[in-house]
PAPAVEX-647126 format. One record per residue (C-alpha): residue in three letters; x, y, z. Coordinates in steps of 0.001 Angstrom, whole numbers, padded with zeros to 6 digits, always signed. Each point is the difference from the previous one (the first is absolute). Example, Ala and Ser with C-alpha at 12.3 -4.5 7.8 and 13.67 -1.06 7.14 Angstrom:
BEGIN
ALA+012300-004500+007800/SER+001370+003440-000660/
END
This chain:
BEGIN
MET-046739+016636+017702/ALA+002971+000952+002182/GLU+001240-002514+002550/PRO-001448+000740+003482/PHE+002496+001910+002119/LYS-000301-002546+002820/ASN+001588-002660-002222/LEU+003340+001708+000415/ILE-000003-002043+003220/SER-000588-003496-001354/PRO+000779-003608+000889/ALA+003154+000403-002092/THR+001033+002922+002219/VAL-000482-002064+003133/GLN+001864-002972-001467/HIS+002864+002306-000974/MET+000148+001374+003558/ALA-000021-003495+001465/GLN+002869-001051-002268/HIS+002296+002861+000954/LEU-000912+000127+003678/GLY+000630-003734+000146/ARG+003382+000502-001651/ALA+000970+002644+002584/THR-001589-001447+003160/PRO+001097-003328+001458/GLY-003045-001958+001102/PHE-002475+002328-001715/ASP-003330-001794-000485/ALA-000664+001046-003583/GLU-002985-002327-000330/ARG-001767+001483+003042/PHE+000838+003532-001133/GLN-001632-000618-003375/ALA-003058-001647+001539/LEU-000561+002969+002328/ALA+000755+002674-002599/LEU-002214-001563-002672/HIS-002968-000829+002241/GLN-003055+001279-001934/GLN+002253+002429-001847/HIS-002285-000016-003027/GLU-002701+001670+002127/LEU+002255+002834+001189/GLU+000785+003411-001472/LEU+003544+001334-000300/LYS+000510+001455+003488/ALA-001639-002994+001657/ARG+002364-002319-001916/ILE+002950+002043+001281/LEU-001252-000306+003572/ARG-000602-003742-000381/ILE+003628-000475-001100/ALA+001175+002121+002942/ASP-001966-002334+002308/ALA+001766-002960-001577/LEU+003401+001631+000423/THR-000710+000684+003674/ALA-000923-003650+000498/THR+002986-001544-001820/LEU+003036+002305+000230/PRO+002366-000505+002969/PRO-001493+001351+003245/ASP+003129+002040+000751/PHE-000540+003283-001863/SER+003631+000697-000856/THR+000478-003534-001288/ALA-003147+000308-002087/CYS+001194+003308-001462/ASP+003295-001647-000911/ALA-001912-002728-001825/VAL-002216+002485-001862/GLU+002998+002033-001139/ALA+001817-003133-001149/ALA-002998-000888-002176/LEU-000009+003329-001852/ALA+000971+000595-003600/PRO+002721+002543-000791/PRO-001152+003638+000227/LEU-002079+001142-002968/PRO+002173+001805-002555/LEU-000607+003641-000894/ASP+000309+001727-003355/GLU+001935+003183-000710/HIS-002858+002082+001453/GLY-000072-001978+003233/GLU-003215-001803-000970/PRO-000516-003722+000811/VAL+000555-002209-003032/THR-001611-003290+001031/ALA-003799-000325+000067/GLY-001232-000358+003571/SER-002175-003025-000778/ALA+002779-002223-001357/LEU+001048-003180+001833/HIS+003753+000480+000239/ALA+002087-003127-000544/GLY+002623+001213+002484/GLY-002335+000408+002961/LEU-002938+001990+001327/ALA-000932+003329-001560/GLY-003080+001779-001280/TRP-003430-000602+001494/SER+001134-002562+002573/ILE+001924+002809+001727/TRP-003282+001610+001047/ALA-000892-003103+002016/LEU+003479-000200+001514/GLY-000202+003655+001033/GLU-003398-000628+001565/TRP+001569-002809+002017/VAL+002858+002249+001176/ALA-002451+002673+001166/ARG-002413-002454+001601/VAL+002690-001770+002015/GLY+002480+002844+000422/VAL-002125+002897+001240/PRO-001102-001714+003265/LEU+003557-001094+000817/ASP+002309+001722+002440/ALA+001485+003153-001521/ALA+003448-001604+000177/LEU-001049-002224-002934/TRP-001358+002826-002129/PRO+003350+000662-001699/ARG-000057-003619-001214/ALA-003510+000466-001363/LEU+000912+003232-001778/ALA+003125-001609-001440/CYS-002212-002732-001468/LEU-002245+002639-001582/HIS+003145+001656-001379/ALA+000748-003273-001797/LEU-003593-000685-001089/THR-000552+003404-001587/GLN+002893-000587-002405/ARG-001966-002914-001506/SER-003332+001856-000352/THR-001136+002377+002748/ALA-000496+000022+003770/GLU-002054+003200-000074/PHE-003005-001673+001658/ALA+002009-001902+002614/ILE+001913+002998+001387/ARG-003194+001866+000856/PRO-001102-001995+003085/PHE+003452+000627+001499/LEU-000261+003709-000794/GLN-003468+000162+001509/ALA+000930-001894+003156/GLN+003197+001849+000943/PRO+000902+002746-002482/ASP+002893+001326+002079/ARG+001767-003346-000408/VAL-000556-000167-003755/TRP+000700+003533-001256/PRO+003771-000192+000654/THR+000119-003163-002112/LEU-001973+001644-002797/MET+002397+002950+000002/GLN+002902-002420-000209/TRP-001721-001822-002888/SER-000457+003297-001868/ARG+003758-000147-000680/ASP+000192-003746-000665/PRO+001916-001157-003112/SER-003128-001846-001204/ALA-002699+002045-001741/HIS-002514-002639+001137/VAL+000819+000803+003624/ARG+000031+003768-000532/ARG-003421-000257-001612/LEU-001281-002020+002960/ALA+000928+002869+002323/SER-002402+002277-001894/GLU-002662-002446-001193/GLY-000305-001828+003312/SER-000581+003236+001904/ARG-002618+001504-002341/PRO-002981+001088+002116/ARG-002613-001421-002393/LEU+001721-002805-001882/PRO-002590-001805-002184/TRP-000711-003509+001321/GLY+002156+000779+003042/LEU-000723+000646+003665/ARG-000885+003690+000361/LEU+002496+001821+002215/HIS-002405+002289+001827/ALA+002726+001790+001964/LEU+001643+001069-003272/VAL-003347+000911-001524/ALA-000444+002385+002953/ASP+003595+001295-000034/PRO+002412-000873-002828/SER+002938+001839+001573/PRO+002049-003144+000809/SER+000184-000981-003680/LEU+001098+003371-001390/PRO+003756-000341+000780/LEU-000104-003406-001687/LEU-001658+001399-003127/GLN+002491+002842-000194/VAL+002839-002527-000174/LEU-001774-002141-002615/GLN-001487+002611-002332/ASP+003284+000225-001931/ASP+000647-003745+000015/PRO+001694-001274-003184/SER-002677-002702-000404/ARG-003245+000940-001763/TYR-001616-002873+001920/VAL+000801+001740+003289/ARG-000935+003490-001187/ARG-003416-001212-001163/SER-000651-001312+003508/VAL+000948+003371+001481/ALA-002453+001698-002373/ASN-002775-002363+001068/HIS+000896+000532+003657/LEU-000282+003775-000394/ASN-003289-000453-001859/ASP-001275-002015+002981/ILE+000955+002844+002332/ALA-001720+002509-002293/ARG-003370-001699+000548/ASP+000027+000999+003679/HIS+002486+002876+000106/PRO-000094+001835-003325/GLN+001790+003063+001323/ARG+002912-002118+001268/VAL+000602-001286-003512/SER-000496+003435-001534/ASP+002623+001347+002412/TRP+002272-002898-000977/LEU-000338+000997-003651/GLU+000878+003612+000760/ARG+003199-001141+001745/HIS+001133-002785-002311/LEU-001229+000949-003480/PRO+002045+003158-000726/GLY+003195-001027-001796/ALA-000928-003705+000234/PRO+001762-002389-002402/VAL-002248-001630-002593/PRO-000536-003319+001883/ARG-001062+001804+003169/ARG-002241+002327-001991/GLN-001709-003029-001559/LEU-000387-001565+003445/LEU-001566+003146+001456/ARG-002356+000294-002943/HIS-001203-003557+000574/ALA-000312+000711+003732/SER-002187+003018-000808/ARG-002466-001872-002185/GLY-002714-000341+002622/LEU+000210+003646+001033/ILE-000003+001180-003616/LYS-003062-002119-000791/ALA-001689+001393+003114/GLY+000722+003573-001129/HIS+002115+000800+003085/GLY+000864+003665-000517/PRO+003448+000179+001659/THR+001191-003100-001857/LEU-001273+001289-003333/ALA+001797+003268+000674/VAL+003303-001765+000717/TRP-000214-001655-003434/GLY-000987+003229-001720/LEU-003569-001218-000483/GLY-001768+002341+002389/VAL-001191+002448-002660/PRO-003481-000617-001459/LEU-000350-000478-003728/GLN+000106+003284-001872/GLY-002336-000649-002896/GLN-002848-002325-000817/ALA-000568-003717+000456/ARG-002753-001898-001837/PHE-000526-003502+001353/SER-002224-002644-001620/LEU-000668-003741-000210/ASP-000416-002000-003185/ALA-003228-001695+001139/ALA-002957+000551+002296/GLN-000100-003707+000949/ALA+002548-002758+000437/ALA-000153-003566+001326/ILE+002006-001558+002798/GLY+002988-001679-001596/SER+000367+002595-002759/GLY+001474+003495+000122/ILE-000839+003618-000633/GLY+001989+002633-001835/LEU+001048+003283+001635/ARG+000855+003080-002054/LEU+001461+003239+001303/ALA+000459+003079-002184/LEU+002241+002698+001513/VAL+000361+003579-001181/SER+002729+002097+001630/ALA-000526+003662+000855/ALA+003462+000333+001569/ASP+003106+001760-001332/ARG+002260-002846+001164/PRO-000121-003820+000107/GLN-002087-001568+002751/ALA+000913-003226+001824/LEU-003189-002006+000461/GLU-000722-003037+002179/ILE-003319-001385-001200/ASP-001927-002618+001981/TYR-003586-001159-000073/ALA-002249-001235+002776/VAL-002599-002634-000814/HIS-003083+000103+002214/HIS-001031-003674-000056/ALA-003567-001009+000773/ARG-000219-002203+003105/ALA-002188-003040+000499/GLN-001875+001585+002900/GLY-000301+003428-001605/GLY+002260+003019+000013/HIS+003465+000148-001550/SER+003612-000846+000806/VAL+002807+002039-001526/LYS+003214-001349-001520/VAL+002635+002319-001485/PHE+001929-001115-003099/LYS+003013+001453-001748/GLY-000829+001811-003189/TRP+002818+001906-001659/ARG+003094+001966+000954/CYS+000873+002600-002621/THR+001224+003480-000782/LEU-002467+002239-001820/PRO+001885+002493-002193/ALA-000884+003683+000109/HIS-003200+000849-001911/ALA-000136-003548-001370/THR-002738-002596-000304/LEU+000442-003622+001012/THR-002333-002992-000258/LEU+000519-003010+002264/ASP-001760-003363-000246/LYS-000094-002924+002400/ARG-002064-003158+000363/HIS-001166-000862+003499/SER-000467-003711+000696/LEU-003289-001143+001496/ARG+001205-003501+000713/GLU-000345-001287+003536/VAL+003190-000784+001893/THR+000603-001785+003287/THR+000072+003303+001902/ARG-002996+001642-001693/ARG-003530-001284-000621/LEU-002118+001973-002460/TRP-003747+000498+000267/PRO-002431+001173-002701/GLY-001374+003501+000345/ALA+000780+003658-000545/HIS+003721+000792+000079/ARG+001757+003340-000124/ILE+003565+000914-000974/GLU+001488+003146+001477/LEU+003069+001491-001728/ARG+002683+001670+002097/ILE+002888+002138-001234/ASN+002662+000941+002548/GLY-002392-000980+002758/GLN-002866+002143-001306/THR-003250-001464-001354/VAL-000455+001397-003506/GLY-002759-002161-001460/GLU-002071-003133+000309/ALA-002066-002389-002098/GLY-002358-002862+000775/PHE-000902-003385-001458/GLU-002220-002955+000807/LEU+001807-003233+000859/LEU-001906-003027-001289/PRO+000249-003632+001164/ALA+002623-002096-001714/ALA-001014-001382-003363/ALA-001054-003652+000028/PRO+002777-002354-001186/
END
């Protein structure tokens, strides 16, 4: 069985933090810090462990904020190295011999936000400078958000400045930290309602040399697409024609939610707005399957067109719910080109294993097949309880 995610924040993590904060902070009470941070830690989940460490930092770091930031920065490891694609090399969970990096940075960022946001605005530049340092050792994407929520007009100029920073870690923070719907992060409701402030930032970063940064821009645009699909479709119309390959890949990834949802204007931009010309026969390899197993999907295509057809094929699973009814989840199927007057058979196995984000319930399930946003077939099966071990 996989190690519980919460154990990424462990007693060893806290001891490591105490060691390096003690090295960098004269008079730091490492013993008290550990006692506070580890109090009933075994009972806490990941986020609660992060918050408990932030409490301990607040209680034991120097009361003067600037002095405390100096101490935190002195305790850090060197910035995480990047490979030739601009991707981080070092695993985020490692305890770095040279100082603090990885998962401990989340707790340090939480401390910066907790103490820094209520301070006089004159001290905000010091707080943001500390986040600039922290993000180069993991990420400060969660910590920047309370500042952005509290006083966005003070933070956006800094984010624009960071979009041209020499460090890819910092450039990524400008995009990732301002995503409207960052998973695990504080939701930025003002940006959910109106994403306009982030668009100049994304325009600068969409051609960033780092794949790490570009992936964040794609995810940011995908966030915007959930609430403003036409804004992203318009973005594609402006920035896709003549785009270099990296930007084209970014925009394709940014479009994934709209393509899966069958958004007509977005499908048209990618040349996928034309319905299938021909026949599609969709079937399953079984009428029943148990939770924890899988079920086979088969699609037979017959073209009636005189030219090749670009096809984006997704499928929506209508899951039975515990209280009755169904919930729908769309999955990627295939992306292919169907030659003129050709036949093509595609096979895929859909997993019926439960994951942390999806609970499965026995009952009647239905799979709906979509080609270029159009429903072209469906098939049903009965999901059975998991087999006894």
